N, C-alpha and C positions, 0 to 999 in steps of 0.2 A: 378518690381515682382508685383504679386498679392496679395491681403490681405489673409493670411492665419493665422489662430488663433490656437495657441497652449499655454495652460496653464503652465507656468514653473516658478519655484521660488527656490531659492538657498535653499539646505537641511541644517537645523540645528539640531545639534545632542546633544547639551548640555542639562544637566537636568534642568528641572523649578520645581517651587513648585507645590504643589497638588491643588492650586486654580483653579477651573473651567475655562476652556477656551471656550467663546462662538463659536459654530461651524458656519461653513460659510454654511447655509441652502441654500441659493440662491446665487450660483455663480454669480459673477459680468459678465453682458454680454457686451462685448466691442461693440463699432460701428464699422463697417467696411464696405466696399462696396463689390459688387459682385465682385467674382475672373473671370478673363478673361478665355475664353474657346477656345479651337482648333475648326477647322471647323467641325470635326466630332462630338464633344460634344455639340457644339453650335446648331446642328439641332436635339437634342433631346429635348423634352417637358417633363420635370422632374415632372411637376405639373399633366399631364395627367398620365404620367407612374406611379406614386406613387398613383394616386387615382384609376386608372382603372387596373393597374398591366400588366404584359407581360409574357404570358407563356414560359416555357423554350424552348419549339420547336420553338418559334418565336423570340427568343433573337435577338437583334440587334448587329450586328458586331462593334466592336470597332477598329479592325486593329490588327497589329502584336504587340506583348508584348514588342519587342525592340523598337519599335516606341512609343508606350505609355510612356515607361520608359524615353525615349529621350525628350519627350515633357513634362514631369512632373513639370519641372520649369516654364513653360509657359501656362499651362492649369491647372485649379483647379480642374476638375474631374479626368483628367488623374494622377493628383497628388495623389488625394486620392485612385485611383485604384493601382498605383505604391507602396504607403505605404502598402495597404491591401496584395500585393503579395508580396513585399520584406520582410515584417514581417513574414508572414505565410509559405514562402518558405524559408526564412532564407538567401535570396540571398547575402546579404552583406557579409556573413561568408562563402559563397560557391560560390565564382566567377568564378568556373571553369564549372558550370552546362550549358548545351547547351539549350538555349531558343530561338535560331534563327528563328524557324519554328513555334513557337507556337503563334496562334492568339486567341484573346478574343472576348466575346460578352456580352452584358448587358440583364439581364431580371429581372422582379420584380413579386414576389408570396408573398402570405401572409405568415407572419412569426408567426402566433399563432392563436388561437381561443378559445372562452370560453367553459366551460364544462356546457351545456345547458341541464338542467333536463326536462323531458316530458312535466310538467306543465308550462314551460315557453314559452311564444311566441318565435318563431324563430328570430334570429338577425343575421345580415350579418356574415358570416364567416371570410371574408377578412377585419377584423377590421384595420390592418395595413399591409401595403407592405414594403418590404425590397428591396433594390437594390442588385442583385448578380452578381458577375462576373464569367462568364464560360470560363475557359481556355479549348482549344480543345485538350490539351495533358497536361500531369503533368509527369515530368522525376520521374522515379522509387526512385532514391536516395530522391527525395523531400517527395514523399508519405511515405517512411520508416521513414524518420525523423520526419514528421508530426505527425504520428501515435505514435511514440515512445514518443514524447512529449505531447501528448494527446491535439493536437491542433485541431481547428475546420477546417474541411476539406472544409466547405462553405466559399466562400471569399464574404463577405457581407458589405454594407455601410448603415447606418441608418439615417432615418430623425429624428431630435431632436423633443420632443413633443411640443415644443413652437411653432413650425410651423405646427403642425399637421392640424390646422383647415384652413390652407392656400390651403390644398389639399382635403379638405371635410371630414377629419377624426377627431376622439378623441385623446387624448393624449396616451391612452393605447397602450402598446407594443412598444411606440416610444422611442428613445434616451433621456438621461437626462445628462444635464452637471453635471460634478463631481469637487468639490471644493478641496482647499487645506486642509481642515479639514473634518473629518468624519461628516456626517450629523446624530446628535444624534436624532433629531426627527424622522427621517426616520427609523432609527435602533429600536427606541422605537415602531414605529408602526408595523415593521416585527414582534417583539417578541408578541406583543399584538394580531396580526392576529393569530399567529401559536398557541398561548396559548388559545384563545377564539374560535376558528373555527376549528383547527385539531382535538380535541378531544384525544382519547386514543392513537392513532397512534403515537403522539409526547409525550404524557405525562409518557408512560410506556415503559419499554423494555421487550423483550420476554423471557429472559434468567433467569428472577428472580422474586419473589413475589413482587407485587406493594407495600406491607405492610412492606417490610423490610427497617429498617432504619439505619443510620450511627452509627457505635458502638461508645460508649463513648470515645475511644482511639483517635478518629478523631478530630483534631483541624482546624479551621478556623481562618481567619483574619476577625475582625470586623474593617470595614473600617471607620466606624463612630467613635468608640472609639480609633482606631489606636492600636490594641492589638491583640495578639494570643490567642485564647480562646477556650475551648472544644465546639465542634459544637452542639449547642441545638437540642434537638430532634425534628425530622422532620423539620429542617430549612430549608429554601430557600437559596441556595447559588449558586455561579459562580465558575468555574473553570478555570484554565489558563494552556494552552500548549504552551511551548516556548522553546528555545534552551539555554542551560547553557554557552556553548561556553568555555568549561574548569571549573575548579574549582571555587567556589565563597565564600570562607572561609569568607570574609570581611563581608558578608550579611546572611549567612545561620543561620539558629536557631540552637543552640548547647545547651549542657547540661549546659554551663556557663552563656548563656543569657536567657534561657528560663523563668525563674522566672521575669526577669525584662520585658520581652516581654508581660507577661499575664496581667500586670498592664496598666490603660487607658494611653495612649500616650507612652507606652513603647518600641513602634516599632519605631525605630529612622529612619526616612526618609533619613537622609543624608548618611546613608551607602547603601541604596538600589539602585540597577542598573535601567537604563531607562525603560527596558521593564516592570519592577515591578511597578515602580512609575506612568507610563501612564495606567498600567492596573487598579490601585487603582482609578486612577482619572475617568477613564471611567466608573467604577462600579458604582462610585458615581454619575455620570451624569445620569447613566440610573436609579437611584433611588434604587439600591440594597445595600444591607448591608454586606453580608458575601462573603468572597472569599477564595478559596482554591488554594494555590501555594506550590508545593512541596518543595522547598527549605527553606520555612519560617514555614510550617506546619509540617514538619517531622524533628525530632531531628537528625541532619546530623551525629553526632559522636556518636550516640547510637544504635549499631547494632540490638538490641531487638526491639526498636521503629522502626526502619527501616523495620524490617521483618512483623512487625504487620500491618504497613501501606500499604506496597506492597501486603499483604494478602487481603486487601479490597479495592484494586485501582479500581477493576471493579464496585464496589458500588459506589465509589466516582465519577468517570466519568458518570456512568449510572445514578446517581441521581441528578447531576449538573442540574440546570436550564436552562443553557446554559454553553457551553465552548468558550472561548476566544482563538484564534489560531494567535500566533504572527508569520505570515509568511512573515514578511518583513526584518528580520535581520539574523545575524549569530552568535549572543550571546545574553546575558540578559543585555548587556550594550547598546544595540541598541534601540532606540526609538520605540514606537508602532505606525505605520505609520498614520499620521492624526489626532492624539489626541492633539499634541501640534503644534502650527503654525511653518511652516517650516519643517516639518517633512515628507512631502508626496509631490510628483509631480506626478499627474495625467496622464500627457503626452498623454491628450486626443486630438486628431487630429480633428479640425473642420473647415469647409470652408463654406462660404455663396456663393452659385450656384443658378442662377435664383431666387434670394430672400429666398431660402430655406438653412437653416443650416443643413448641412449634416456632418455626423461623422463617424470615423472609430471605431466600437464597441472595447471596451477594451477587452483583452484576457478572454476567459472563465474562470470561477472559477476553475475547474479542471486543465487547463493549467497554470494558475497562481500558483497554489500549486505544480503541478508537475516540475515546474521550481525553486522552492525555496529551499534553503539549508536546510530548516525545513523538506521537504519531504525526506530528506537523513538520517536522524537519527532515531536510534532505537527506543528510548522510545516514540516517537510521533505517532508511528503507532498505538499503542494500544489506545492511547488517542482519535485519530479521529474515530477509529472503534467503541468505546464505548459510544461516545457523542451522546445524543438525538438531541441537538440543536447546532449548530457550526456558530460563528461568525468569519470569515477570515478578518485579516487586512493584505493584502499584500501591496507592495511598492506603486502601484497606484491606488488602489480602494478596497473597502470592499464588501464582500457579504455573504449572510446568507443561511444556509441549514437547513433543518429538514427532518423528514420522509416523509412530504408531498410536499415540493417545495423548490425551489433555487431563491434568489433574488439579484440583485447587483445594486450598486448607479448608474450605466450608462444605465440602461433599465427600463422603468416604467412596471413592470411585476407582482408587488404586486396586491393583489385583490382589485377591485374597486367596481364593481357591481356585477360580476358572478366569481367564482373561474375558473382558466384557465385550460382547457383540455390540452393545449399546449402553450408553450411561448418560445422565443429564448434560454431561460436558463434552461429550464424544466429538460434537459437530459444533462447539461453542468457543473453540480456540481461534487463533490467527491463521493456522494452516492453510485455510482456503487460498491465500494469495502467497505463500511462501514456495521457494524455488527449489527445494530440497528432494521433491518426488520427480522421477524421470517422466517427461511428455508422453503421451501415447504414441505408439508406433505410427509413423507417417505424419506426424505432426510437423508443420513447418515453423521454424524459429521466429518467421516475421509476424505471426499473429501474437506470439508472446512478448516480443519485442515491442510491439505497438501498444499493447496492454500496459506494460511495464513503464514505458515513457509517459503514457497518460496518467498513471497514478503517480509517478515520481515528480512530474513537474507541478502537481498540486501543492507540493511541500515547499518550505521555505528553507533559505540558506542565509547563514549569517555573512558569508563573504561570496557574493555572487560570483566571483571568478571560480568557486569550487564546481559550477554546474556540471561539468563533465567528470570531473575527478570523483564527485560523490555517487557517480554510479558506474565508474569504471569497472569495479569488482564484478558487478552484475553483467555488464556487457562481456567482459572476459570470460566469466562462466558460460555465457551463451554461445561464445565463440567456439571455446573448447567443447562443451557438450554437443553442439550441432554441427561441428567440424566445419564452421563457416571459414572460407579461406583456408581450408586445411587445418583448421583449429588454431590459426594464429592470429590472435586480437589486433595487433598492429596493423595486419592487411586487411582484416574484416571490416573496422570501423575508423571512421575519422570524423572528429568534431561530434561525436556521439551518435552518427549516423552510418547505418550498413552500406558498405559499397557495392556489394554484389547485388542488392536489391535496391539500389539508389533512386531507381524510377518510382517505386511505391514509396520509399522513405521520404520523398521529396513533397507528396501531398498532405502532410500534417496540416491542421488547423488550429488557431489560436482559440481558446475559449472565450465566450462573449465578453467577460469582465478582464481579460487579460491585458495589461498595459500595452500600449504601442511604443515601447521603449527599448532600444538595443542595450544588451550587456556590454559591459567595459572590461577588458582584461584586467587581472590583477596587477600586472606590471607592463612595463613597455617591451620587455623582451618576449612576451607571450604573442603568439600569432592571434590576431582578433578572429572571432567566431565569424563566419560567413553568414550572410544573411538567409542563404538556402538551408542552413541547418537550425532546428528548434532551440539549440542551445544559445543562438544570437540573440534571443528575445526573452524578455522578463516575463514571468507568468507561466499559467498553465497551457498545454497544448493536447491534443488529441488526434486521433485517427479515426475517421467515420465514414460510412458509406455516402454515396452522393444524395441520400435522403436529408443530410444536413443542410442542403441549400434550400429547402422547403421548411424544415423543422428544426430550429436550432438545438433541439434535445435529441435529435437524431443519432443513433449509435450504429452498431455493426462495424465490419471491417471492410476498407476499401480494397479495390483490385483493379489491376491493370490488365485490359484486354488485348493490348498489342504495344508493343515498343515502336516508338516514332522517332528516336533519336539513334543514329548509328554508332557514334563515338562520343564517349564522355572522358574528359581530362580534368586532373586537379594540378594546381600548381603547387609543388613540395615547399618544404621550407628553405631549400636552396635555390628556389626561383626556377626550377626545372618544370616542365610540362610533362605530367606522367598520365599516360591512357591507363583507363581503369577498366577492370575485368567486369564489367556490369553485365547481369544475366539478362539476356533478351526474351521477350515473351512474343510468341508469334500471334497471327490474327485469330482472335476467338469469334466465331460465327456459328448460327444456326444452320446455315446451309452455304454452299459454294456460291451460289448467286449472290447471296447477301454479302459475303466477303468480297467479291469481285466488284461489287457496287460502290465501294467506298472511293468518295472522290479525293481525299486527302492524299497528297503526294509527298512522300519522305524525302527530305533533302540528302543529297548524297556528297561525298567527298571527303577526303582527308583534310586534317587541319595541320598546316605548317607551323611548328613552334618558333622558327626563325623568323617568319614573316609577322607573327603576333608579336614578338619582342622588338622588332623593329618599328611596327607600327605603334605600340602601345608603351614603349620604355620598358623598363623591368616589370615583368608581372609579379603581382602580390601573392604571397603564400595563401592558400586556401581558396584561390579562385577557381570556381568551376566553369570549365570551358567546353562548348559544345555547339554544333551546327543545328539549327532549326528554323522554324518559320515565325515571323513578327507580323503583327497586324494591329491597327487601332480599331477600338470600339467604344461607343459612349456607353457609360454606366448612370444608373439612377437607383436610389434607395428602393428597395422592395417593400411593399407595405401588405404582403400576404403571407408572410413567413410565421409559422406557429412558434409559439415560445419565444418570439423577439423581444428584447428589452430596448425600448427606445433611449434608455440612458447608458445602455452598455457601451464599451469601447470599441466593439467589432460589431458589424451587422452584415446583412445579406443585400448585395446589389444586384439588380436586373442588367444583363449585357443586351444592348440594344443595337439593331443595324437598320439602316434605311433602306436595305435590298431584302425583299422585292417592294416592301413598301415601307413608309416612315415608321421608325420606333418600333420595329418588329423584335419580339423578345426571342433571342438565340441563346440564350444562357444565364447562368447565375455565377456569383463570385463573392467571396466574403472579404471585406476589406475594412479598414478602421474607419469608424463613423465620422472622423474628422474629414474624410474624402469628400469633395464638393459633389453635390448632386443638382443636376447632372454634370457630367464633365467627361472628357476623352482620356483613355488609358491605353499604354501599349501592353499587348499580350503575346506571350511567346507559347509555343505548343511544347508539351513534356511528353504526354503519352496518350493512349485511347484509354477511356473511362467505361464504366457500366452506365446505364441508363434506367430512369424512372419516368413515369407521367409527370408533367408539369414544370419540366425544366427549359422547355421551349415551346414556342407557338406551332403545334403540330397541324392545327388548321390550315396555316400558311406555308408552311416548311415541309409538311410531309410527315408521315406516320414513323415512328422510332423503331429502331432495330437494335440488337445487341451490338454494343461498341460503336453507337453512332454519336457518342459525346467524346469530346477532347478534353483532357486534363490540360488546363492552360494556366500561366503565371502571370499576373500583372507586375511589371518591373518600372523602375525608374531610375534615371542616373544618379549615380553616387556623386556628391558634392566634389568638385574640382577633380573628377575623374572621368575616364572613358569607361568604367565598368558600370554595370548595372546592379540594383538590389531587389530582393523580393519585397512585394507590397502584400499580395494575397494569391491565393489559389482558386481556380473554379472551374467551370465545365462550359464549352461551346458546342452547338450542334455542329457536326464537321460540314454539312452542305452550306452554311453561313461563312465557313472559314474561305478567304480568297486564296487561290492558288497561283497567283502571279509569280514568275520565274523571280523577279527582284525583291520578293518579300522574304527571301530566305538568307539568314544572316548567322555568322559566329557570334555566340553569346559570351561575354565575359561577365560571370555572375559572382559579385564579390559578397 
């Protein structure tokens, strides 16, 4: 066997003391011989290739992929190529993929270049070349899986910086060895560069005034005094994002131990779990003093304190100097990778070939996070979205992100002489979905809201009752930044739903495999989430164009082309009927004639609260009250929907009418698959929708036009109540809707 170097050590997870542990700043370089090469690889001059580069169009053939995999235990370069492809394509878990006819080639191009100002004399663009593997085919299943995992579609091998001079290059942008322990000096350097060179871009957040400070109610951990103390005014502090992994009553701050923890030394380290212990140690090593951790800084058995802290969470994460993300474990009891000896295995694959140390780059930061359990949890979503600087500690390596750049332990990409215009990690971070950059001018908040809810609801919560709390900070930031309801979050959102754009917010759809089960509040004092809010239902939801009724994978953003409800009211916590300031949309049409031809008649009239209370006994908080039209239609499971899964929990149903002929298709609706087919359902009108071909029988009912479809909701009576609840949302061709005077009614939607 040839000499192939892989750093590995048994993982230790037991707690250690908080005494600083020296970091392995310069990992030991073992002495090893050159790896043997096959005849194909031995003909390559890697020194020349890495110095001069090879354009992609002149890539050097390496042979069939099956042959490369077969030679991987006899050839050092084939082995590196095999490792890259096996990992990226996940071949070990997909043995059935046909790779028999796939051939590969090798090329080398620049992997980054400096951002060169006009006043600086030009320097070579190709400071560093990387080796790239070019497969001449890639199975569709592999591509789909790579995109879903946010993997790097480029298959590359990097030269370590220690050998860059051997090919006439400097160390910049080359690879770097990763040790068993986090390189604290390197991390300090990243923080210093960001704080001193990136300016306002990384110092402030766009959604609030930079002068806003933490309220007096916020506590922090003083890691010097080991006490939980009120946050000093304008203090510099660090935040932690991690997984509880269940309850943690043994280490929580409670009303019983708060007084003790205020005193110096009052925070007993013997009860703290591994993630928290290691974070305290890391904060000390970085020379910081104050740390915010939710389990210790919020009184966990005090609902009032919890509510106050949750209300300022956007300020906490948006104000922290940086946030530490524990992306390597599944609970608070796991270690923070690389802080204590034996808690991290870099799994860095390095081989010496023709006197050069070549390495398989570690996974991109975004892929490391996407594959973590941390990335599946509900609370962590807003924590990453709102943090200005982010330090991720993944199982194999650490990386740093801010508003300007991304750095990792295995690539020398931090600034040396000039800032980089591009480098291998520049677009490999999680920054693509963070909230720290101001949206483009003229950008509406609803597009951001709909995207956020779609991503957030895919995550899981230990406590289902946290569904709104765990996204409140993000919603608050949105209300402030976009000045929704004057920048007042309490007036802008209710039950996680935007009130000004309620008409659009109501058309959310469950994903196909979402359970058809209502969420139950955490305690009897909580107002139950009403069925019209996505928060009331377990599982993922999304906002999609009307194409979703023809293709379950359909995306895009829905839009309302006319408001069809004059007044919206919500019953507040005191049982009062409060009219909402819902933004109204005028009729959108391609011509005046088209607008005037619309047959749907909008119901008119005020809603008398006293009459409602008399007729319906006390009104329940959260009830949405409005006047609209109601009608019954038959529904039947549709069999022509692309991407439909007959085993899914939700499916598309055709809406049918016997006018003008029996079983005429007049629309589509997404309902629980448990809905009988055929059956009759009650529909109520919400607003006017967009249109596309295939939603109704155009040959029978006439040609479609802009706004010809009505957004409708299927409702049913709640058990033992006069209120209705949401079952599903769909669209109906407006000419099929009956406009009889008796069909309008006041809806009490619970």
